[in-house]
TIRO-343300 format. One line per 8 residues: their letters; for each residue z, y, x of N, C-alpha, C, O, CB. Coordinates in steps of 0.001 Angstrom, whole numbers. Each point is the difference from the previous one (the first is absolute). Glycine has a CB too. Layout:
% TIRO-343300
a> Z,Y,X,Z,Y,X,Z,Y,X,Z,Y,X,Z,Y,X; ... .
% end
This chain:
% TIRO-343300
xxxxxxxx> 102803,91830,-60138,-688,-480,1163,224,-1496,203,-938,-742,289,1158,3007,720; 1046,-2705,-1165,291,-1406,166,-728,-833,-1052,-492,-1094,274,2721,1687,705; -2279,-58,-2157,-686,-690,-1086,-1478,-187,327,-573,-1058,-259,2212,2019,-1382; -2231,44,2193,-1408,-54,359,-238,-1030,1101,-986,-735,-44,734,3145,-611; 1140,-2469,1635,-119,-989,1067,117,-1421,-553,-769,-885,375,1724,2546,1249; 21,-1872,-2523,170,-1316,-615,-1247,-388,-787,-458,-1141,41,2942,1515,-174; -3013,602,-578,-1211,-252,-791,-1175,-365,909,-725,-954,-283,1545,2556,-1482; -1012,-860,2841,-1080,-285,947,199,-1356,681,-960,-737,222,675,3202,153 .
xxxxxxxx> 1518,-2780,-53,302,-1290,635,-315,-1144,-962,-579,-1009,403,2383,2091,1001; -1435,-931,-2642,-276,-1021,-1013,-1500,-145,-221,-504,-1117,-116,2704,1610,-989; -2916,623,1047,-1455,-21,-155,-654,-721,1183,-933,-783,-176,1034,2944,-1131; 405,-1885,2512,-543,-626,1201,241,-1523,-21,-883,-768,382,1278,2921,902; 766,-2576,-1717,304,-1434,-97,-896,-671,-1041,-477,-1113,221,2863,1567,459; -2613,202,-1793,-900,-550,-1015,-1420,-111,545,-687,-986,-263,2123,1971,-1550; -1871,-5,2555,-1326,-16,603,-115,-1147,1014,-1011,-701,29,828,3202,-363; 1207,-2692,1153,3,-1105,959,-53,-1342,-731,-726,-904,415,2030,2315,1220 .
xxxxxxxx> -543,-1544,-2715,15,-1249,-772,-1384,-293,-587,-478,-1132,71,2915,1502,-615; -3084,657,-39,-1345,-174,-547,-1004,-373,1095,-888,-824,-216,1441,2478,-1591; -401,-1041,2978,-875,-302,1126,162,-1464,440,-993,-670,285,1129,3085,451; 1075,-2901,-681,252,-1402,366,-595,-935,-1049,-598,-1018,352,2716,1689,848; -1969,-351,-2451,-567,-809,-1080,-1522,-27,110,-603,-1068,-109,2557,1645,-1383; -2586,574,1706,-1460,71,143,-476,-799,1210,-1027,-676,-64,1048,2937,-1020; 716,-2183,2174,-377,-774,1190,101,-1503,-275,-849,-771,447,1644,2657,1028; 229,-2298,-2200,162,-1405,-361,-1154,-452,-902,-546,-1088,186,3059,1314,11 .
xxxxxxxx> -2882,608,-1172,-1131,-329,-879,-1300,-106,793,-798,-907,-235,1951,2071,-1666; -1367,-247,2833,-1188,-26,850,-28,-1271,858,-1052,-619,161,1037,3141,-121; 1139,-2897,491,100,-1232,792,-344,-1219,-849,-710,-889,471,2470,1959,969; -1279,-1135,-2672,-326,-1113,-896,-1497,-56,-300,-590,-1080,-25,2876,1258,-982; -2896,979,781,-1441,47,-262,-768,-484,1228,-943,-779,-138,1268,2700,-1475; 54,-1482,2798,-680,-423,1229,142,-1499,201,-978,-659,354,1397,2909,664; 756,-2806,-1231,215,-1444,146,-827,-776,-1016,-599,-1018,348,2917,1450,506; -2365,25,-2094,-777,-678,-1040,-1489,19,321,-664,-1031,-103,2401,1665,-1578 .
xxxxxxxx> -2265,510,2064,-1418,105,344,-307,-850,1230,-1018,-692,36,931,3017,-1014; 948,-2280,1974,-195,-801,1208,-10,-1485,-294,-832,-729,539,1919,2521,764; -181,-2253,-2147,51,-1418,-371,-1254,-410,-751,-567,-1057,275,3061,1176,-377; -2931,695,-835,-1217,-299,-755,-1211,-67,924,-792,-940,-83,1776,2062,-1933; -1135,-132,2898,-1137,8,918,38,-1180,959,-1038,-589,301,969,3069,-474; 1239,-2825,648,139,-1145,892,-441,-1281,-700,-742,-796,575,2635,1946,612; -1446,-1354,-2417,-387,-1186,-769,-1511,4,-257,-659,-1028,158,2946,969,-1243; -2822,1190,698,-1433,104,-295,-836,-264,1255,-976,-747,-53,1480,2405,-1777 .
xxxxxxxx> -128,-1053,2949,-739,-203,1249,120,-1440,484,-946,-540,573,1333,2940,26; 770,-3030,-826,165,-1405,381,-965,-882,-795,-609,-909,563,3035,1333,3; -2570,-165,-1860,-933,-789,-820,-1441,212,437,-772,-957,53,2362,1109,-1970; -1961,1070,2228,-1357,266,476,-238,-709,1324,-1061,-586,213,1058,2810,-1386; 985,-2172,2061,-125,-658,1303,-107,-1511,-174,-758,-655,715,2067,2516,362; -565,-2411,-2012,-41,-1437,-254,-1396,-430,-460,-512,-1023,455,2960,1066,-1049; -3058,721,-294,-1349,-300,-478,-998,93,1150,-882,-849,127,1477,1716,-2418; -459,161,3128,-896,149,1152,144,-1189,955,-998,-526,491,1148,3039,-699 .
xxxxxxxx> 1082,-2932,470,203,-1135,914,-566,-1283,-585,-563,-812,734,2621,1913,162; -1921,-1303,-2205,-557,-1204,-622,-1523,3,66,-612,-1051,192,2598,937,-1716; -2598,1268,1368,-1458,82,53,-556,-207,1406,-1163,-372,152,1264,1916,-2085; 706,-1311,2954,-474,-116,1378,272,-1365,631,-303,-204,1176,668,2634,-970; 195,-3356,-959,247,-1341,542,-1344,-688,196,-858,19,-883,3133,-174,-262; -2446,-450,2315,-1284,-637,315,-74,-1432,-487,-1055,-446,-451,883,1911,2426; 1269,-2189,-1894,-13,-1418,-365,1053,-256,-1081,1194,-92,286,-1986,-550,2043; 328,531,-3563,915,-223,-1119,456,-1457,-108,802,-328,-874,-1920,2207,-313 .
xxxxxxxx> 620,-2754,2060,413,-1408,-44,1314,-224,727,592,-1073,-127,-2984,410,5; 2861,1633,872,1287,-105,697,1051,741,-809,144,1218,108,-1283,-1385,2156; 1861,-575,-3066,988,595,-894,1209,-918,-105,-22,-1152,432,-1793,2335,-1727; 2861,-637,711,1213,-761,-279,430,379,-1410,-75,1167,-385,789,-1255,2857; -269,-889,-3234,457,258,-1365,1505,-217,-66,517,-1010,477,-2759,309,-1434; 2933,1657,365,1441,-127,-244,253,194,-1483,-570,890,-632,1136,-51,2960; 292,-1677,-2872,314,42,-1425,1315,709,-246,949,-147,770,-2214,-1967,-1103; 1319,2880,-739,1250,558,-501,394,-859,-1189,-718,-65,-998,184,2457,1791 .
xxxxxxxx> 1678,-3050,-681,447,-894,-1056,625,779,-1148,477,1121,174,-107,-2915,1524; -383,1179,-2868,674,568,-1162,1504,-133,188,463,-878,728,-2425,313,-2228; 2718,1429,851,1452,-121,31,417,-1308,-654,-733,-560,-816,986,3067,765; 924,-2984,415,473,-1297,-491,115,-40,-1527,-227,-1050,-600,1461,762,2750; -890,1399,-2782,179,11,-1447,-1221,518,-743,95,311,-1187,2320,4,1571; -3567,-214,288,-1238,423,-647,-787,-1232,-411,-152,-944,775,96,3082,574; -437,-2118,-2567,-776,-1124,-514,-1372,-37,683,-709,1007,3,1923,-870,-2229; -1602,-1291,2808,-1328,-96,633,-1108,260,-1023,65,-441,-1148,850,-1215,2821 .
xxxxxxxx> -1920,2380,-1218,-1104,341,-889,-1292,64,789,5,19,1231,1548,1253,-2737; -2652,-1238,785,-1312,121,623,-500,1417,-196,138,582,-1076,-641,-3029,684; -84,2996,1454,-484,1376,-45,-1443,5,505,-269,-387,1138,2623,1340,-785; -3270,-518,-1199,-1402,113,386,-148,1179,957,354,1130,-336,-1126,-2134,-1873; 239,732,3420,-138,1078,977,-1450,325,322,-293,1084,504,2466,-1772,439; -3084,-239,-1227,-1400,251,331,-889,-852,-886,298,-1163,-274,312,1724,2653; -1718,43,-2825,-956,-733,-823,-1388,566,252,-196,1215,40,1955,-1699,-1805; -2729,-428,1936,-1394,412,48,-793,-949,-890,579,-673,-853,-337,1623,3213 .
xxxxxxxx> -1538,-1012,-2176,-837,-777,-913,225,-1508,105,-286,-727,-951,-1385,2541,1108; 2179,-2300,981,151,-1442,193,1441,-483,142,300,-1145,-340,-2500,1220,1401; 3087,770,-569,1350,-454,327,1069,941,-547,-250,1166,-308,-665,-2239,2361; 2124,507,-2158,1194,764,-345,1099,-417,978,142,-1184,308,-805,1359,-2789; 1429,784,2963,1128,-267,886,1288,381,-709,106,1078,-585,-1536,-686,2631; 2401,-1283,-1990,1310,225,-604,1078,-147,1067,-142,-793,931,-686,-46,-3171; 1903,1606,2100,1223,-257,737,894,-787,-930,246,417,-1132,-450,1697,2556; 689,-3240,-962,814,-864,-849,1361,-212,656,102,-656,1037,-2171,-494,-1947 .
xxxxxxxx> 3107,1708,302,1344,-144,526,244,814,1264,952,-270,732,-920,-1980,-1723; -864,3227,1254,101,846,1185,-55,1449,-458,-813,356,-853,-271,-2120,2343; 1947,2596,-925,-10,1417,-360,-1242,691,564,-695,716,-721,3213,-712,669; -2800,-218,1350,-1139,637,652,-395,-805,1224,836,-643,635,-114,2905,-1470; -1998,-2218,1155,-523,-612,1222,-615,1122,828,-892,709,-466,448,-2970,-677; 924,2415,2367,-470,1061,884,-834,-593,1126,349,-1035,568,1670,2430,-1124; -3117,-731,871,-899,-412,1065,234,926,1183,0,1221,-156,-1730,-2116,-1489; 1933,316,2836,219,772,1216,-1159,-222,960,-309,-1133,369,2809,971,-664 .
xxxxxxxx> -3128,1243,688,-1012,2,1051,635,724,1182,-135,1217,130,-1860,-1246,-1782; 2679,-704,2502,772,635,1074,1155,757,-613,820,-587,-706,-2863,781,2173; 2125,1110,-1207,1093,806,-552,-375,658,-1321,837,649,-627,-48,-243,2944; -2034,-565,-2746,-461,601,-1252,126,-1023,-1124,-352,-1167,171,-1245,2690,1079; 2093,-1086,-2379,195,-937,-1105,-552,557,-1301,-172,1207,-166,2203,-2093,1304; -2303,-35,-2055,-421,340,-1347,396,-1163,-901,410,-1053,488,-2351,2505,342; 1822,-1270,-2121,309,-1082,-921,-1199,-932,-120,-1129,387,301,2726,1101,-1563; -1349,-2706,826,-1082,-960,-232,-963,557,-1042,-1215,-148,131,2742,-1781,453 .
xxxxxxxx> -997,2557,-1597,-826,593,-1054,-974,1028,580,-1193,-40,-302,3056,-329,-1349; -1369,1275,2470,-843,1028,599,-1007,-614,972,-1155,424,43,3024,1233,-296; -1443,-2647,1030,-906,-638,964,-1152,-702,-713,-1127,15,495,3048,-320,1092; -1660,-304,-2733,-1067,-657,-756,-919,1025,-651,-1219,-171,4,2731,-1782,-420; -938,3022,-147,-811,1022,-667,-895,747,984,-1153,297,-312,2949,-53,-1402; -1279,57,2888,-769,747,1009,-852,-936,864,-726,450,886,2527,1302,-853; -1703,-3042,-300,-753,-1044,700,307,-65,1491,-867,-345,803,-915,633,-2488; 3033,48,2059,450,-253,1358,188,-1500,171,-224,-560,1073,1351,2833,-931 .
xxxxxxxx> -713,-2897,-1220,263,-1436,-16,-844,-614,-1101,56,439,-1148,2309,-132,2034; -3149,-1324,-541,-819,-702,-981,548,-1406,-179,841,-457,774,-2880,1825,-161; 1560,-2034,-1623,439,-1359,-262,-334,-913,1174,795,-870,355,-1099,1254,-2811; -851,-196,3051,-413,-836,1133,919,215,1197,418,-965,640,-2795,1054,-1444; 2694,1157,1111,910,303,1111,1373,-584,-287,642,-550,895,-1913,2663,-373; 1720,-2000,-1746,1318,-491,-386,95,-1515,121,1013,-519,470,-787,2460,-2012; -1265,-2655,1125,23,-1462,28,-248,-573,1394,306,-1165,253,-1090,1195,-2603; 240,770,3243,-415,-457,1317,1130,-646,808,-224,-1029,638,-1471,2828,-678 .
xxxxxxxx> 2875,-1237,29,1095,-497,832,1013,-849,-767,1086,-275,509,-1391,2282,897; -38,-2419,-2612,940,-748,-823,-332,-1488,-37,-1156,-400,146,1503,2446,-1516; 686,-2853,1173,-160,-1434,-153,-371,-298,-1446,723,387,-917,939,-846,2777; -2789,-230,-2073,-509,-266,-1344,386,-1408,-424,-141,-958,760,-1778,2547,-393; 2407,-1691,-1593,412,-1284,-564,-521,-77,-1436,397,800,-848,1688,-895,2332; -2972,-865,-1758,-582,-144,-1326,867,-943,-828,331,-1102,438,-2658,1522,478; 2688,21,-2108,808,-800,-912,-762,-166,-1308,-1141,448,-112,3297,375,1177; -1549,-1449,-2033,-613,-235,-1293,-37,1300,-812,1008,389,-591,-210,-2787,638 .
xxxxxxxx> -1946,3065,-79,-164,1204,-812,208,1305,724,-280,1057,-565,992,-2414,-1283; -227,1328,3090,192,1250,737,-87,-268,1496,77,-1139,460,1372,2057,-2313; -1613,166,2588,-18,-53,1459,1162,855,493,220,1110,-484,-2762,-1464,580; 3284,-183,879,1149,718,552,-298,373,1452,-332,-861,815,1931,-373,-2365; -1477,2528,1865,-142,498,1360,1383,430,473,685,746,-698,-3100,9,305; 2832,-1215,1568,1335,346,478,-56,587,1402,-907,-292,780,1870,-1522,-2200; 22,2645,1721,162,569,1330,1454,-183,404,909,499,-664,-2780,1195,298; 2083,-2420,1472,1341,-220,527,39,344,1484,682,-679,769,-277,-1124,-2481 .
xxxxxxxx> -1109,2824,2121,-114,360,1408,1212,697,571,-50,474,1135,-2334,-313,-1516; 3461,-82,-359,1201,710,446,1226,-682,-594,-90,-673,-1027,-1186,2860,1212; 2417,-2009,463,1255,-521,-547,645,964,-982,962,-352,-681,-637,-915,2784; -847,2464,-2175,506,1018,-915,-473,-317,-1416,-1207,-64,-231,1215,1800,2080; 904,-1935,-2807,-420,-323,-1375,-806,1127,-661,-734,-251,-956,2764,-1185,765; -1903,2669,687,-780,1110,-547,-1467,-74,417,-845,680,-581,2909,723,611; -2369,-2220,969,-1371,-136,482,-635,-1329,-401,-1132,-283,391,1736,1756,1513; 102,-2285,-2669,-546,-1276,-468,-407,156,-1457,790,441,-834,654,-1757,2460 .
xxxxxxxx> -2682,951,-1922,-504,204,-1350,-999,-1087,-362,-467,-753,854,822,3224,-626; -667,-2532,-1507,-994,-938,-517,-886,744,-992,438,926,-683,1129,-2913,1002; -2821,1558,-377,-939,539,-981,-539,-1179,-795,-567,-934,566,-59,2931,917; 805,-1947,-2784,-511,-1047,-881,-1284,489,-648,-49,1101,-548,2384,-1984,117; -3366,64,497,-1301,338,-573,-247,-871,-1221,6,-1228,80,-896,1918,2186; 676,-37,-3387,-319,-694,-1246,-1368,466,-471,-198,1190,-246,2653,-1398,-375; -3403,-718,492,-1331,345,-490,-47,-287,-1487,204,-1136,-428,-1269,634,2672; 797,1526,-3027,-67,-118,-1458,-1455,-218,-398,-901,603,584,2947,886,-890 .
xxxxxxxx> -2277,-2330,-667,-1357,-225,-486,-507,1253,-706,705,579,-828,-248,-3052,581; -1675,2891,574,-646,1180,-593,848,1264,128,-67,887,-852,-1080,-2409,-740; 1928,1600,2638,846,1174,205,164,239,1503,-673,-631,815,1900,207,-3008; -359,1310,2536,243,362,1390,909,-1022,686,661,-806,-654,-950,3227,51; 303,-2367,1914,917,-818,782,1274,808,213,-50,1162,403,-1861,-2405,754; 3039,622,-1429,1292,665,139,673,-450,1285,9,-1185,334,221,1343,-2834; 342,823,3228,757,-272,1219,1419,527,-201,201,1174,-312,-2300,-1045,1771; 3071,-1010,-1277,1401,344,-162,647,27,1379,85,-1029,671,-8,-4,-2995 .
xxxx> 369,2184,2737,604,221,1303,1505,-125,-190,589,761,-767,-2493,767,1561; 2545,-2490,-97,1423,-266,-215,682,-465,1276,-650,-183,1029,152,-395,-3398; 1789,389,2300,777,-494,1137,-72,-1519,50,-410,-650,-962,1955,2640,822; -1142,-2541,1274,48,-1459,134,1277,-555,-571,212,-1213,27,-1624,1356,1999 .
% end
């Protein structure tokens, strides 16, 4: 009889342990699915908010700088039949429309931001062989930038987006 009780007690403890393990696995699955859905819904909401902006001329640009030990490089982010946009020495350029943000690359591709809108609020300086557009409307170095325009003969116009 005692043996049977010990056996039943051990079986019950094993069952409780398996139940706790299953509950932990279920909790992990729920957290993973919840995190994925939250991220997915946030991206959908972000696209909806960007599409509902009425005035795309009211924006702010913030730059993400490269790490100190990263070699500066040029990255092609946008190209059409007439122009090419490059990031030069910058990791990423983010466009903020109020609390909604997107990358410069996405804003150019979706035509939230056009070359005309971009040049509208910048100081233009013509030099020998290129045009420099600068923005210094803030004391924050992440919000100060320059765009260099190079017109190539029989080719596209190149715009290099960089820091000051």
